[in-house]
C-alpha positions in Angstrom: -0.4 -2.8 14.4 -3.1 -0.8 13.0 -6.4 -2.3 11.6 -9.0 -0.6 10.5 -12.8 -2.8 11.8 -15.8 -1.8 13.5 -20.6 -7.0 25.0 -22.8 -9.0 24.3 -21.2 -12.8 24.3 -22.8 -14.6 21.9 -22.0 -18.5 21.0 -24.0 -19.5 18.0 -24.8 -22.9 16.1 -22.6 -21.9 13.2 -19.6 -22.7 15.2 -20.6 -26.1 16.0 -17.4 -28.2 14.8 -16.3 -27.6 11.1 -17.3 -30.5 8.6 -14.5 -32.3 7.4 -13.8 -31.7 3.6 -15.7 -34.1 1.8 -13.8 -37.3 0.6 -12.4 -37.4 -2.8 -11.3 -40.6 -5.0 -8.8 -38.0 -6.1 -7.5 -34.7 -4.3 -8.1 -31.5 -5.8 -6.0 -30.3 -8.5 -4.9 -27.0 -7.5 -2.3 -26.4 -10.2 -4.3 -23.9 -12.5 -5.6 -22.0 -9.5 -1.9 -21.5 -8.7 -1.3 -20.6 -12.1 -4.0 -18.2 -12.0 -3.2 -16.5 -8.7 0.2 -16.2 -9.8 -0.7 -13.8 -13.0 -3.3 -12.2 -10.1 -0.1 -11.3 -8.3 2.0 -10.5 -10.6 -0.9 -7.8 -12.0 -1.4 -6.4 -8.8 2.2 -5.5 -8.0 2.3 -3.8 -11.0 -0.6 -2.2 -10.2 0.4 -1.3 -6.2 4.1 -1.1 -6.7 4.6 -3.8 -3.9 8.2 -4.3 -3.3 8.1 -8.1 -2.3 4.9 -10.6 -1.2 4.9 -14.0 0.4 2.0 -16.3 0.3 1.1 -19.6 1.7 -2.2 -21.4 0.9 -3.0 -24.5 3.0 -5.8 -26.7 3.8 -6.6 -28.7 7.0 -4.0 -31.7 6.1 -0.7 -29.4 5.2 0.5 -26.6 3.6 0.0 -26.8 -0.1 1.9 -24.4 -1.5 4.5 -21.4 -0.8 5.8 -18.7 -3.0 7.5 -15.5 -2.8 7.4 -12.6 -5.2 9.7 -9.7 -5.9 12.5 -8.5 -3.7 13.5 -8.5 0.0 16.3 -5.4 -0.6 15.1 -2.9 -3.3 18.5 -1.8 -3.4 20.7 -4.7 -3.7 18.0 -6.1 -5.9 17.7 -9.3 -3.5 15.0 -12.2 -4.3 12.6 -12.0 -1.6 13.0 -16.4 -0.5 10.7 -18.5 1.9 12.7 -18.5 4.1 13.1 -14.4 4.7 10.6 -13.4 7.9 8.4 -10.6 7.7 6.6 -8.7 10.3 3.1 -9.9 11.1 1.6 -6.9 12.8 -1.7 -7.3 14.4 -2.2 -11.0 13.5 -0.2 -11.3 16.9 -3.5 -10.5 18.7 -4.9 -13.8 17.9 -1.7 -15.2 19.6 -2.0 -13.6 23.2 -5.8 -14.5 22.5 -5.0 -17.9 22.5 -2.3 -17.8 25.2 -4.9 -16.1 27.6 -7.6 -19.1 26.7 -5.1 -21.3 27.5 -4.8 -19.6 31.2 -8.6 -19.9 31.3 -8.3 -23.7 30.2 -5.6 -23.8 33.4 -8.2 -21.9 35.6 -6.0 -18.7 36.4 -7.7 -16.4 33.8 -11.3 -15.5 33.5 -12.3 -13.0 30.7 -15.4 -12.2 32.6 -13.6 -11.0 35.6 -11.8 -7.3 35.8 -8.6 -7.2 34.5 -7.3 -5.6 37.8 -7.9 -9.2 39.6 -4.5 -10.1 37.7 -3.3 -6.5 37.2 -3.5 -5.0 40.9 -1.3 -1.8 39.9 -3.3 -1.3 36.4 -5.4 1.9 36.6 -7.4 4.0 34.0 -9.3 7.4 34.7 -13.0 5.8 34.7 -16.3 6.9 35.8 -18.0 3.2 34.2 -17.8 -0.6 35.4 -14.4 -2.1 35.4 -12.6 -3.1 32.1 -12.7 -7.1 31.8 -10.5 -9.3 29.9 -13.2 -9.5 27.7 -13.9 -6.0 26.9 -9.9 -5.7 26.0 -10.4 -8.7 23.6 -12.7 -7.6 21.8 -12.1 -4.2 21.6 -14.8 -2.9 23.8 -13.0 -1.7 26.6 -13.4 2.3 25.7 -9.9 2.7 25.7 -7.7 4.9 23.0 -6.3 3.4 19.9 -2.5 3.5 21.4 0.4 5.7 23.2 3.1 4.8 20.4 5.4 7.2 21.6 6.3 5.2 24.3 8.8 2.4 23.3 7.8 -1.3 23.6 7.8 -1.7 27.2 5.6 -2.1 30.8 5.1 1.4 30.2 2.8 1.0 27.3 0.4 -0.3 30.0 1.3 2.3 32.8 0.6 5.1 30.8 -3.4 4.0 30.7 -3.5 6.0 34.1 -3.2 9.0 31.9 -5.9 8.4 29.8 -9.7 8.4 30.6 -12.1 5.4 29.0 -14.3 7.0 26.4 -17.6 5.2 27.3 -19.0 2.1 29.3 -17.2 -1.1 28.7 -19.1 -3.7 26.5 -20.9 -1.4 24.5 -19.0 -0.2 21.7 -16.3 -1.6 19.3 -13.3 0.9 18.8 -10.0 -1.1 18.0 -7.4 -0.4 20.8 -3.6 -1.5 20.5 -3.2 -0.3 24.2 -5.7 -3.0 25.1 -3.9 -6.1 23.6 -0.5 -4.5 25.3 -2.4 -4.3 28.9 -3.4 -8.7 27.5 0.2 -9.2 27.1 1.6 -7.8 30.5 -1.3 -9.7 31.9 -0.2 -12.9 30.3 3.6 -12.0 32.0 1.9 -11.3 35.1 0.2 -14.6 34.8 3.2 -16.5 34.0 6.3 -15.1 35.7 8.2 -14.7 32.8 8.2 -12.4 29.3 5.7 -12.5 26.8 7.9 -13.8 24.1 8.7 -16.5 26.0 5.2 -18.0 26.7 4.3 -17.1 22.9 7.8 -19.5 21.8 6.9 -22.4 24.7 2.6 -22.5 23.9 2.2 -22.1 20.3 5.0 -21.9 18.1 6.9 -24.8 19.4 3.7 -27.2 19.7 2.7 -26.1 16.2 6.4 -26.5 14.9 7.0 -22.7 13.8 10.6 -23.2 14.4 11.6 -19.9 12.2 9.0 -17.6 13.8 10.3 -14.7 16.1 8.0 -14.0 19.2 9.4 -10.3 19.5 11.2 -8.1 16.7 14.8 -7.3 18.3 18.0 -6.4 15.8 18.9 -10.1 15.9 15.5 -10.8 14.1 16.3 -7.5 11.8 19.1 -10.0 10.2 16.7 -12.5 8.9 13.8 -9.9 7.4 13.4 -8.2 4.5 13.6 -4.7 4.4 10.3 -3.1 4.9 9.0 -0.2 3.2 6.9 2.5 3.5 5.6 5.7 0.7 8.5 8.3 0.8 6.0 11.2 1.8 4.8 10.5 5.4 2.5 13.5 5.6 0.3 12.7 2.6 -2.0 10.5 0.7 0.3 7.8 -0.7 0.1 7.2 -4.6 1.7 4.3 -6.7 3.7 7.2 -8.7 5.7 7.8 -5.3 8.4 6.6 -4.6 9.3 4.1 -1.5 11.7 5.0 0.7 12.6 2.2 4.2 10.6 2.1 7.1 12.3 3.1 10.3 13.3 0.1 12.0 11.4 -0.6 15.4 12.3 -3.1 18.2 9.2 -4.7 19.4 7.8 -6.9 21.9 4.4 -6.7 23.4 1.0 -8.3 23.0 -0.6 -6.2 19.8 2.0 -6.7 16.9 5.6 -8.5 18.0 5.9 -11.6 15.8 7.4 -12.0 12.5 7.0 -15.2 10.9 7.6 -17.0 7.3 4.8 -17.7 4.9 5.1 -21.4 5.8 5.4 -20.8 9.6 2.0 -18.4 9.6 0.3 -21.1 7.3 0.7 -23.9 10.1 -0.6 -21.6 12.3 -3.7 -20.7 10.5 -4.1 -24.6 9.7 -4.6 -24.8 13.3 -7.3 -22.4 13.2 -8.9 -24.3 10.4 -9.1 -27.7 12.6 -10.4 -25.7 15.4 -7.6 -25.5 17.9 -5.3 -28.8 16.7 -1.8 -28.9 16.2 0.0 -31.6 14.8 1.2 -32.6 18.1 -2.4 -32.3 20.1 -4.7 -29.5 21.0 -3.8 -25.7 21.2 -7.2 -25.1 22.1 -10.1 -27.1 23.5 -13.2 -27.2 21.4 -15.1 -24.7 24.2 -12.1 -22.4 24.1 -11.8 -22.2 20.0 -15.3 -21.0 20.2 -14.4 -18.2 22.5 -11.9 -17.4 20.3 -14.0 -16.9 17.1 -17.4 -15.7 18.6 -19.4 -12.5 17.6 -18.8 -10.9 20.4 -19.3 -7.2 18.6 -20.2 -6.2 15.5 -17.3 -4.6 13.5 -19.0 -3.0 10.6 -19.8 -4.5 7.1 -21.6 -8.0 8.3 -18.2 -8.5 10.2 -18.1 -9.3 13.7 -15.2 -9.3 16.3 -14.1 -12.3 18.3 -11.0 -12.4 20.5 -8.4 -11.1 18.2 -9.8 -12.7 15.3 -12.5 -11.2 12.8 -15.5 -13.5 11.6 -17.8 -13.3 9.0 -20.3 -15.2 6.5 -20.1 -15.4 2.8 -22.2 -17.1 0.7 -22.7 -19.6 3.9 -19.6 -20.1 4.7 -17.9 -18.7 8.0 -14.3 -17.0 7.4 -12.0 -15.9 10.1 -9.6 -13.6 9.0 -7.3 -10.4 10.6 -4.7 -8.2 9.0 -1.8 -6.7 10.2 0.6 -3.6 9.7 4.1 -2.5 11.0 6.6 0.0 9.9 7.2 -1.4 6.3 5.1 -4.4 6.7 1.7 -5.4 5.8 -0.1 -9.0 6.6 -2.9 -11.0 6.5 -4.7 -14.2 7.2 -8.0 -15.7 5.7 -9.7 -18.9 6.3 -12.9 -20.7 5.5 -14.2 -22.7 8.3 -16.4 -24.8 6.6 -13.8 -25.8 3.4 -10.8 -26.2 5.6 -8.7 -24.0 3.2 -7.2 -20.6 3.8 -4.2 -18.3 2.8 -1.5 -16.2 4.5 -0.4 -13.1 2.7 3.1 -10.9 3.9 4.3 -7.7 2.4 7.7 -5.8 2.9 5.3 -2.6 1.9 2.4 -1.3 0.9 -0.7 -2.8 -1.4 -4.0 -3.9 -1.3 -3.3 -7.4 0.5 -7.2 -8.3 1.0 -7.9 -8.3 -2.9 -5.2 -10.6 -3.2 -6.3 -12.9 -0.2 -9.6 -13.0 -1.4 -9.4 -13.8 -5.1 -6.7 -16.6 -3.9 -9.6 -18.2 -1.0 -12.2 -18.3 -3.9 -10.0 -20.1 -6.4 -8.9 -22.8 -3.6 -12.5 -23.2 -2.9 -13.9 -23.7 -6.4 -10.7 -26.1 -7.2 -11.5 -28.1 -4.2 -15.1 -29.0 -5.0 -13.9 -29.1 -9.1 -16.0 -25.8 -9.8 -15.2 -23.8 -13.0 -12.3 -21.5 -11.2 -12.9 -17.3 -10.9 -11.5 -15.3 -13.9 -8.7 -13.3 -13.6 -10.2 -10.2 -12.1 -9.6 -7.2 -14.8 -7.3 -4.5 -13.5 -9.0 -1.5 -11.8 -7.8 1.3 -13.3 -7.1 4.1 -10.2 -9.2 6.7 -12.7 -12.4 4.5 -12.8 -15.3 6.3 -11.3 -18.5 5.2 -10.9 -21.1 7.4 -11.9 -18.9 10.3 -12.4 -21.8 12.2 -14.0 -23.0 12.7 -10.3 -19.9 14.8 -9.3 -19.5 17.0 -12.6 -20.3 20.5 -12.3 -18.6 24.0 -10.7 -17.9 24.5 -7.1 -17.0 27.8 -5.9 -15.3 28.9 -2.8 -16.8 31.9 -0.6 -12.8 33.3 -1.5 -13.8 33.1 -5.1 -11.6 29.9 -6.0 -13.5 27.8 -8.5 -13.3 24.0 -9.3 -14.9 22.6 -12.1 -15.4 18.7 -13.0 -16.4 17.0 -16.0 -17.4 13.3 -16.8 -15.6 11.5 -19.2 -17.2 8.2 -19.2 -16.0 6.4 -16.3 -13.3 9.1 -15.4 -13.8 12.3 -13.4 -11.5 15.1 -14.9 -10.5 18.4 -12.8 -10.7 21.4 -15.5 -7.7 23.9 -14.6 -6.6 26.3 -16.8 -5.9 24.7 -20.1 -5.3 21.5 -18.1 -7.4 18.1 -17.3 -6.8 16.0 -14.4 -8.1 12.6 -13.6 -9.0 11.9 -10.1 -8.1 8.8 -8.6 -11.0 7.2 -6.5 -10.3 6.2 -2.9 -13.5 5.4 -1.5 -17.0 6.6 -1.6 -16.9 10.5 -2.6 -13.1 10.3 -1.9 -10.3 11.2 -4.6 -6.6 11.6 -4.6 -5.8 14.9 -7.1 -2.5 14.2 -9.0 -1.4 17.1 -9.0 1.3 19.3 -6.9 -1.6 21.9 -5.8 -3.7 19.2 -4.3 -0.7 17.0 -3.2 -1.4 17.2 1.2 -5.3 15.8 1.2 -7.8 13.8 -0.3 -10.5 15.8 -2.1 -14.0 14.9 -1.1 -17.6 15.3 -1.8 -20.3 15.8 0.0 -24.3 15.5 -0.4 -27.3 16.3 0.7 -30.2 14.1 2.5 -31.5 13.3 -1.0 -28.8 12.0 -1.9 -27.1 14.6 -4.6 -23.4 15.5 -4.3 -23.8 19.2 -3.3 -20.5 20.1 -2.0 -16.3 19.6 -2.3 -13.8 19.9 0.2 -10.3 19.8 -0.1 -8.5 20.1 3.8 -9.1 23.7 4.8 -11.0 24.8 1.4 -14.5 24.0 0.9 -16.3 24.7 -2.3 -20.1 24.7 -2.5 -21.7 23.8 -5.6 -24.5 24.7 -8.1 -26.9 22.8 -6.2 -25.8 23.8 -2.5 -28.9 25.0 -0.3 -26.9 25.5 3.2 -25.5 28.3 5.1 -22.4 30.1 3.9 -21.1 31.5 6.7 -20.5 29.7 9.8 -19.4 31.4 13.4 -16.0 30.6 15.1 -15.4 29.9 18.7 -13.3 32.7 20.1 -9.5 30.8 19.7 -9.9 28.1 17.4 -8.2 29.9 14.7 -5.0 29.3 16.9 -5.6 25.5 16.4 -4.9 25.1 12.6 -1.3 23.8 11.6 1.0 21.0 11.2 1.9 19.3 14.5 4.3 16.5 14.4 6.3 14.1 16.9 8.9 11.7 16.7 6.2 8.5 17.0 7.4 6.2 13.7 3.4 5.0 13.6 1.5 8.1 13.8 4.3 10.8 13.1 1.7 13.7 11.8 -1.1 15.0 11.3 -2.8 18.6 10.3 -5.9 20.4 11.8 -8.1 22.6 9.2 -11.1 25.1 10.1 -13.5 24.3 7.7 -17.6 25.3 7.6 -17.2 26.5 11.4 -15.6 23.2 12.5 -11.7 21.8 13.5 -11.0 18.8 11.7 -8.2 16.2 12.1 -7.1 14.8 8.9 -4.0 11.9 8.9 -1.8 11.6 6.2 -3.3 9.3 4.7 -6.6 11.8 4.4 -8.9 10.2 6.8 -10.8 12.9 8.6 -11.9 13.7 12.5 -14.5 15.9 13.5 -12.9 17.7 16.6 -16.0 18.2 19.2 -15.7 20.7 22.2 -15.4 18.3 25.0 -16.0 18.1 28.7 -13.3 20.3 30.1 -12.2 23.8 28.5 -9.6 23.1 25.8 -10.4 19.6 25.1 -12.0 18.2 22.4 -13.4 14.7 21.4 -11.9 13.4 18.0 -14.3 11.2 16.0 -17.0 11.3 13.2 -19.2 9.1 15.7 -19.9 9.2 19.3 -19.0 8.0 21.8 -15.1 7.8 21.2 -12.2 7.5 23.4 -9.9 9.4 21.2 -8.9 13.1 22.6 -7.0 16.4 21.5 -6.3 19.0 23.5 -3.8 22.3 22.5 -1.8 24.3 24.5 1.1 26.9 24.4 -0.1 29.3 22.1 2.6 31.6 20.9 2.4 34.0 17.6 -0.9 33.3 17.4 -0.9 29.4 17.0 -1.0 26.6 19.3 2.4 25.4 19.6 1.6 21.8 20.9 -1.2 19.2 20.9 -2.1 16.1 22.6 -3.5 13.8 20.4 -5.0 11.2 23.2 -1.9 12.2 25.2 0.5 11.8 22.9 2.6 15.1 22.1 3.1 16.7 18.8 4.7 20.1 18.2 4.0 22.6 15.5 6.0 22.2 12.7 7.4 24.8 9.7 5.6 22.8 6.6 2.2 23.8 5.7 
């Protein structure tokens, strides 16, 4: 269900009825585009070690192509076929939003009304104005991301009474699975029946999505491709790591409970391309579709979040999209509302689905207009580093350890002893070091106000460089040295994290290497977790024994100090 993007209701002229695709004397010839996409998928699967991938291409009239690649079961070498189910994760959120907008059309749900109007028993600790359906639908309610230690159940919503709103609703975007779990419960309350039944009757059946399951159960599992994750759950993943079967989880809540085939999900995307119209009539009114795809809140990188969908402009075209992630599964839908074409991607393991989706859509748009097709993107070596010379230099820790980096064209090398290790880029100033001594964290570089690289950090270790001019000694508040360590829980979504003390600050580092600064909160022993304020995420430590806290509550979820570093 993870989805990482960035309330003012804004309906713009850009969402006037999408123009029909211009009439042609003959249908577009997509075959060359299909062939080129096949080659790119094969290239990407090799680079990312994707076990299996299913895709579907559609326009407003119908499905153009369904294709599967790789394996549904690696051990049995069972090929992935089009009739296999794969979990779509947070793409399910737009299903929940659509069902609630249908309730709005019936006069039974007002997104601007406090959610307690529909869930009188719902409570959250807050000193702010009431949370509305609009706040939940746009991830602006001030709630934490989730409480995934709770099995899929009504208690996922009840547990909100134990957490506090991080900020006034409507002011900031912060992705929250908990918010859509609340919305799913609201839908059940309004209808008096289970969420999966509502989704099947309101969306799946009208769209002829006969193979899709609205809840993930043991019976669903018989039709699912096997889901895979990186073998190591406690460190940044790398294509050199083997894959392992993901933990099996039943799920039925409104934030990510749907499993679909590529053809069925294409039928859903086609309805969106037709602005709410399905094969047997409208699923949503035009007004409801505008609400679904409104630019409600900025979500970073020129994107906006609507109601369960991301909206952005690209070269004068309005795109809608959403990604999804479950344990062992990843998915994406991407559609062009102006050209009326879109792509569906379903993976049973990790992989850069966005790269495939974006190239696939570009191919379709060019083929539609009879334009030259974009060339096959070159493979991107993980060791390619733009401006590698920026990082070159010697960096020394206060403890006496030294790191020496050299630029070799578009490669950045770590020189250690008689070895040269080529770093793998993982984003701006972040790198994976393929070496056992650097297995647990990403290596990050820091810059000064002039933009010069002046320091490096690896987990708790800090290495000021030759150009560093800041302080080198830092005060540490009493008691903080009890907090660093490795903490685990049985939660399959966020199974563990590490706390490190670096430059006088505490940092929470997740397995993929993302770091969140811990700031002292309003209560003793409570920290606010996040690099930007305000934040709804918190961390609290307790049970200090033998010099270390034995338990940490991450936004209310209990984690326990483990024996591994």
